[in-house]
DOLUMVO-7525 format. One line per field, with one value per residue: x, y, z of N, C-alpha, C in turn; residue in three letters; residue number from 0. Coordinates in pm, whole numbers. Example, Ala and Ser with C-alpha at 12.3 -4.5 7.8 and 13.67 -1.06 7.14 Angstrom:
BEGIN
n_east	1319,1285
n_north	-569,-225
n_up	780,708
ca_east	1230,1367
ca_north	-450,-106
ca_up	780,714
c_east	1320,1290
c_north	-330,3
c_up	780,787
type	ALA,SER
seq	0,1
END
This chain:
BEGIN
n_east	7343,7342,7369,7627,7764,7671,7795,8049,7986,7895,8218,8303,8142,8208,8451,8455,8367,8490,8714,8664,8586,8824,8934,8831,8884,9160,9184,9080,9272,9474,9409,9463,9716,9909,10097,10358,10278,10116,9999,10030,9916,9750,9569,9480,9380,9122,8976,8917,9023,9311,9668,9733,9513,9438,9698,9632,9479,9584,9956,10101,10193,10202,10080,9808,9797,9761,9534,9323,9342,9274,9005,8963,8967,8767,8586,8574,8585,8317,8152,8240,8160,7892,7887,7963,7915,7740,7759,7675,7852,7772,7701,7957,8129,7968,7886,8186,8173,7999,8112,8354,8193,8068,8319,8318,8169,8289,8514,8760,8800,8892,9105,9198,9305,9509,9711,9803,9919,10088,10284,10334,10504,10810,10982,10993,10782,10506,10246,10373,10365,10091,9936,10104,9933,9756,9707,9768,9595,9344,9397,9411,9118,9001,9126,8977,8707,8753,8859,8611,8458,8569,8583,8291,8334,8380,8574,8825,9049,9312,9410,9578,9398,9522,9686,9503,9356,9515,9567,9319,9285,9524,9377,9137,9307,9502,9330,9163,9392,9415,9165,9170,9363,9175,8932,8685,8765,8807,8626,8603,8348,8252,8425,8532,8368,8379,8608,8514,8397,8572,8736,8635,8533,8824,8863,8754,8583,8751,8549,8650
n_north	13402,13050,13062,13105,12942,12660,12630,12548,12277,12155,12097,12000,11721,11603,11598,11461,11114,11151,11066,10837,10668,10655,10482,10237,10191,10178,9903,9723,9737,9654,9445,9237,9283,9323,9541,9646,9576,9779,10080,10428,10591,10426,10383,10634,10573,10441,10546,10806,10997,11259,11175,11402,11503,11229,11279,11511,11412,11189,11166,10974,10685,10455,10616,10571,10333,10269,10317,10226,10019,10056,10173,9897,9761,9887,9794,9567,9566,9642,9455,9223,9287,9292,9045,8941,9079,9016,8781,8531,8169,7905,7992,8058,7874,7825,8092,8120,7978,8121,8305,8286,8187,8403,8574,8392,8466,8706,8675,8892,9097,8955,8837,9078,9109,8862,8848,9135,9132,8877,9006,9206,9062,9144,9386,9632,9691,9964,9865,9692,9721,9847,9530,9339,9510,9418,9150,9101,9225,9072,8779,8849,8902,8638,8481,8600,8582,8197,8177,8274,8076,7825,7840,7878,7542,7443,7389,7215,7232,7183,7332,7509,7807,8021,7929,7788,7988,8073,7875,7851,8103,8054,7843,7937,8151,7965,7809,8047,8095,7840,7845,8099,7991,7829,7780,7674,7382,7359,7450,7686,7690,7422,7276,7445,7380,7081,7099,7199,6986,6774,6998,7068,6803,6749,6954,6887,6778,6441,6180,6027
n_up	8793,8788,8470,8417,8567,8464,8216,8301,8475,8251,8128,8362,8353,8044,8017,8245,8151,7864,8031,8162,7930,7812,8024,8009,7761,7738,7953,7837,7608,7760,7885,7641,7491,7809,7941,7860,7592,7510,7342,7353,7211,7121,7246,7239,6970,6973,7228,7054,7009,7019,7058,7196,7346,7498,7686,7786,7965,8140,8157,8162,8019,8240,8421,8338,8345,8691,8702,8574,8642,8986,8920,8830,9039,9217,9100,9151,9426,9499,9382,9596,9843,9879,9836,10048,10248,10465,10571,10599,10776,10685,10430,10368,10186,9884,9806,9764,9522,9381,9332,9139,8954,8873,8781,8537,8355,8290,8127,8024,8191,8323,8250,8164,8441,8455,8323,8343,8665,8646,8461,8657,8799,8791,9001,8904,8722,8682,8833,9001,9344,9338,9297,9476,9733,9677,9687,9919,10094,9979,10076,10331,10340,10288,10492,10733,10683,10621,10878,11040,10945,11079,11351,11389,11367,11066,11009,11084,11391,11380,11219,10996,10888,10759,10547,10426,10311,10138,9946,9840,9740,9538,9372,9263,9088,8946,8794,8698,8454,8336,8197,8101,7865,7769,7658,7575,7666,7929,8271,8460,8697,8673,8743,9039,9202,9247,9327,9615,9763,9749,9955,10165,10227,10370,10556,10754,11134,11229,11268,11619
ca_east	7502,7330,7368,7751,7796,7656,7953,8152,7952,7933,8301,8362,8095,8277,8599,8423,8337,8621,8802,8595,8641,8942,9006,8724,8962,9278,9131,9059,9366,9604,9355,9491,9857,9922,10106,10421,10265,10040,10105,9934,9849,9626,9470,9402,9308,8995,8882,8863,9117,9451,9795,9828,9420,9506,9836,9560,9334,9697,10013,10161,10092,10176,9946,9658,9716,9724,9336,9233,9375,9229,8849,8847,8948,8631,8447,8588,8511,8176,8181,8304,8089,7805,7862,8064,7914,7648,7728,7660,7940,7660,7664,8113,8184,7863,7912,8306,8088,7951,8231,8386,8083,8082,8354,8358,8086,8398,8703,8762,8807,8956,9170,9341,9371,9580,9774,9899,9926,10176,10343,10378,10606,10873,11016,11003,10707,10449,10192,10392,10316,9930,9954,10153,9906,9563,9720,9784,9422,9274,9467,9327,8953,8996,9210,8865,8616,8823,8875,8512,8417,8671,8499,8215,8272,8330,8747,8933,9113,9463,9429,9614,9278,9602,9797,9468,9363,9660,9569,9204,9340,9576,9275,9114,9366,9548,9199,9106,9483,9379,9044,9152,9387,9132,8774,8640,8839,8782,8455,8620,8302,8177,8580,8590,8244,8452,8775,8480,8384,8722,8786,8524,8582,8970,8850,8606,8633,8685,8509,8694
ca_north	13256,12982,13050,13136,12810,12616,12612,12416,12186,12055,12055,11914,11642,11603,11566,11229,11101,11098,10948,10698,10626,10588,10340,10164,10166,10093,9821,9640,9660,9605,9316,9171,9316,9431,9692,9685,9540,9867,10187,10557,10570,10238,10362,10698,10594,10401,10706,10861,11082,11290,11211,11541,11486,11140,11311,11625,11340,11135,11242,10891,10517,10464,10641,10559,10165,10280,10396,10115,9913,10122,10130,9723,9727,9948,9748,9395,9546,9625,9289,9126,9406,9282,8917,8899,9219,9005,8675,8329,8094,7880,8037,8039,7862,7864,8231,8133,7946,8199,8452,8201,8161,8505,8593,8315,8525,8766,8724,9039,9148,8777,8805,9172,9076,8739,8908,9247,9050,8848,9158,9290,8987,9260,9483,9721,9701,10011,9806,9655,9743,9749,9411,9330,9523,9379,9055,9119,9274,8912,8721,8939,8884,8465,8438,8670,8411,8097,8223,8234,7902,7741,7883,7766,7447,7377,7330,7078,7342,7201,7344,7702,7902,8091,7813,7697,8058,8152,7719,7941,8124,7997,7750,8025,8127,7850,7802,8131,8066,7696,7878,8143,7947,7652,7757,7547,7243,7389,7484,7696,7656,7329,7229,7442,7273,6955,7113,7255,6916,6691,7092,7005,6639,6740,7056,6853,6702,6330,6048,6030
ca_up	8829,8694,8357,8440,8626,8391,8116,8366,8513,8133,8113,8443,8280,7944,8099,8322,7991,7856,8055,8146,7787,7772,8119,7889,7632,7817,8052,7765,7535,7776,7879,7596,7496,7829,7980,7777,7469,7449,7350,7422,7064,7013,7289,7188,6819,6973,7323,6951,7047,6939,7091,7364,7354,7604,7746,7832,8097,8144,8136,8072,8080,8427,8510,8313,8416,8778,8685,8490,8776,9059,8863,8847,9214,9275,9061,9256,9605,9557,9415,9728,9999,9799,9895,10094,10339,10555,10504,10736,10780,10641,10308,10315,10028,9773,9808,9649,9429,9300,9282,9042,8797,8823,8691,8425,8235,8264,8075,7992,8340,8406,8120,8261,8568,8508,8209,8457,8775,8580,8429,8780,8923,8779,9047,8812,8685,8708,8856,9116,9436,9285,9331,9594,9847,9673,9763,10090,10111,9941,10192,10498,10357,10276,10606,10834,10611,10649,11006,11058,10933,11161,11481,11342,11415,10937,10952,11280,11480,11381,11010,10983,10805,10705,10436,10360,10261,10023,9862,9787,9612,9457,9292,9154,9010,8874,8742,8494,8409,8279,8131,7908,7788,7678,7781,7542,7743,8091,8322,8624,8792,8782,8853,9152,9239,9279,9413,9746,9763,9870,10122,10264,10364,10387,10702,10847,11217,11198,11410,11721
c_east	7419,7392,7564,7755,7786,7756,8062,8116,7982,8042,8280,8307,8166,8428,8507,8393,8441,8691,8741,8538,8780,9001,8928,8794,9092,9251,9102,9156,9566,9544,9387,9634,9961,10009,10220,10474,10173,10097,9983,9873,9743,9560,9405,9316,9149,8905,8845,8905,9236,9528,9840,9677,9400,9579,9711,9515,9503,9793,10170,10120,10083,10155,9796,9658,9718,9575,9299,9206,9250,9035,8817,8870,8816,8492,8421,8533,8396,8128,8177,8192,7962,7765,7915,8000,7831,7669,7817,7740,7886,7722,7871,8105,8055,7891,8107,8284,8109,7980,8318,8324,8071,8179,8412,8243,8148,8521,8760,8856,8927,9111,9300,9379,9497,9728,9920,9943,10062,10308,10416,10506,10716,10855,10988,10899,10589,10297,10195,10310,10145,9876,9940,10048,9715,9576,9700,9597,9303,9269,9378,9194,8909,9052,9053,8765,8646,8833,8640,8479,8478,8628,8398,8187,8314,8498,8759,9060,9275,9482,9474,9566,9392,9696,9628,9356,9457,9631,9446,9236,9457,9483,9234,9171,9449,9414,9162,9256,9446,9205,9067,9262,9289,8985,8661,8588,8751,8669,8505,8472,8255,8331,8597,8451,8315,8533,8680,8444,8499,8745,8747,8522,8731,8957,8788,8676,8617,8621,8616,8683
c_north	13117,12903,13038,13032,12716,12513,12504,12327,12086,12041,12005,11773,11552,11583,11421,11143,11033,11069,10813,10617,10601,10518,10208,10108,10023,9976,9723,9579,9635,9512,9238,9260,9311,9532,9735,9661,9681,10006,10285,10560,10477,10310,10465,10696,10578,10476,10741,11031,11082,11216,11232,11552,11366,11181,11443,11513,11272,11129,11113,10746,10492,10499,10625,10406,10197,10290,10347,10049,9933,10126,10002,9722,9764,9833,9619,9418,9583,9513,9189,9209,9280,9076,8865,8960,9129,8884,8581,8251,7997,7845,8060,8006,7802,8043,8255,8126,8058,8293,8345,8177,8274,8569,8464,8324,8690,8768,8809,9111,9047,8849,8958,9139,8979,8848,9080,9163,8970,8882,9162,9202,9092,9389,9611,9775,9842,9925,9697,9678,9713,9627,9373,9358,9445,9256,9029,9117,9131,8830,8719,8871,8722,8453,8495,8567,8299,8077,8187,8095,7832,7762,7846,7642,7353,7362,7290,7312,7314,7175,7461,7730,8027,8035,7822,7836,8135,7951,7750,7991,8124,7870,7848,8115,8074,7836,7857,8094,7934,7749,7965,8084,7852,7660,7647,7400,7275,7456,7479,7603,7528,7191,7275,7364,7151,6931,7145,7063,6837,6826,7067,6875,6640,6779,7011,6767,6533,6266,6037,5880
c_up	8777,8536,8345,8523,8538,8249,8225,8406,8349,8087,8163,8364,8142,7985,8221,8208,7928,7925,8140,8029,7763,7895,8023,7801,7686,7866,7913,7626,7642,7812,7748,7474,7612,7892,7890,7585,7429,7436,7286,7305,6997,7104,7299,7074,6941,7135,7182,7038,6977,7092,7242,7344,7474,7679,7807,8000,8122,8106,8081,8073,8165,8505,8482,8355,8507,8786,8661,8639,8927,9001,8865,8987,9291,9231,9167,9403,9622,9524,9566,9876,9973,9819,9915,10234,10464,10567,10628,10707,10669,10472,10235,10154,9857,9751,9698,9533,9280,9229,9109,8902,8807,8747,8519,8329,8204,8267,7991,8140,8442,8302,8197,8358,8570,8441,8282,8571,8736,8490,8585,8852,8886,8878,9007,8735,8741,8866,8991,9253,9399,9361,9448,9702,9802,9729,9877,10187,10085,10049,10314,10490,10339,10453,10733,10789,10714,10828,11119,11037,10969,11294,11502,11370,11225,10965,11154,11275,11445,11234,11068,10887,10742,10527,10328,10292,10134,9873,9746,9698,9482,9385,9186,9049,8926,8732,8618,8453,8269,8167,8067,7878,7643,7744,7708,7615,7895,8112,8459,8692,8845,8828,8984,9259,9331,9373,9564,9796,9846,9971,10159,10384,10395,10511,10743,10949,11151,11278,11497,11789
type	MET,GLN,ASN,GLU,LEU,SER,PRO,ARG,ARG,SER,GLN,ALA,GLU,ARG,THR,LYS,LEU,SER,LYS,ALA,LYS,ILE,ILE,LYS,GLU,ALA,ASN,ARG,ILE,PHE,GLY,GLU,ASN,GLY,PHE,HIS,GLY,THR,ARG,MET,SER,ASP,ILE,ALA,ARG,GLU,ALA,GLY,LEU,THR,GLY,PRO,GLY,LEU,LEU,HIS,HIS,PHE,SER,CYS,LYS,GLU,ASP,LEU,LEU,ILE,ALA,VAL,LEU,GLU,ASN,ARG,ASP,GLN,THR,ASP,GLN,LYS,ARG,LEU,GLU,GLU,LEU,PHE,GLY,ASN,LEU,ASP,SER,ASN,GLN,THR,LEU,GLN,THR,LEU,GLN,THR,LEU,VAL,GLU,TYR,ASN,GLN,THR,ALA,PRO,GLU,MET,VAL,ARG,LEU,PHE,THR,ILE,LEU,VAL,THR,GLU,SER,ILE,ALA,PHE,ASP,HIS,PRO,GLY,HIS,GLU,PHE,PHE,VAL,GLU,ARG,TYR,ARG,ASN,TYR,ARG,GLY,LEU,TYR,ILE,ASP,LEU,MET,ARG,LYS,TYR,GLN,ASP,GLU,GLY,HIS,ILE,ARG,LYS,ASP,ILE,ASP,VAL,GLU,HIS,ILE,SER,MET,ILE,MET,MET,ALA,MET,MET,ASP,GLY,MET,GLN,ILE,GLN,TRP,LEU,LEU,ASP,PRO,ASP,GLN,VAL,ASP,MET,ALA,ALA,THR,PHE,LYS,VAL,PHE,LEU,LYS,ILE,PHE,SER,LEU,GLY,VAL,LYS,GLU,THR,ALA,SER
seq	0,1,2,3,4,5,6,7,8,9,10,11,12,13,14,15,16,17,18,19,20,21,22,23,24,25,26,27,28,29,30,31,32,33,34,35,36,37,38,39,40,41,42,43,44,45,46,47,48,49,50,51,52,53,54,55,56,57,58,59,60,61,62,63,64,65,66,67,68,69,70,71,72,73,74,75,76,77,78,79,80,81,82,83,84,85,86,87,88,89,90,91,92,93,94,95,96,97,98,99,100,101,102,103,104,105,106,107,108,109,110,111,112,113,114,115,116,117,118,119,120,121,122,123,124,125,126,127,128,129,130,131,132,133,134,135,136,137,138,139,140,141,142,143,144,145,146,147,148,149,150,151,152,153,154,155,156,157,158,159,160,161,162,163,164,165,166,167,168,169,170,171,172,173,174,175,176,177,178,179,180,181,182,183,184,185,186,187,188,189,190,191,192,193,194,195,196,197,198,199,200,201,202,203,204,205,206,207
END
């Protein structure tokens, strides 16, 4: 029985490794060229496959894009859980700073996200619904963080935490664009640290 099952396990493992290689190369090429500028033949070549070999795993470019996005999101989600899982509210801003510092070490990841999210503004883009849902989920995460931060007295009660959360996300996304365009001149981590100082002063309770 063991000998009969071994080839099946071996084939399953080969399939898993092959798909992981495809997703890795597609992640890089989509990040360089966007969805519309990427050809399946380019991905197949970089993954060491023929065109039909690639289509055996992913029947079309749209399916491959979704697989890349889902793989990227799983990695992001794991990192966010590690950062925010048991977070004390006093650590909220420092944790956001840590996230920006990490992103600055991962230009390929940031480039992929920025190019694809920009393309996906078009309603007919295959990643459109994915990014709409992703932003909804992230807004919810940031709102929860800011609401807890407010409940513990770090943000004035007259400030809408939903608006603050969207401003925080916009700041992070906007910095990433400037950094990708001119990495030698833009230091995301240093800039975000200044922003957090201004943010902290602006949301504190004023002396009566």
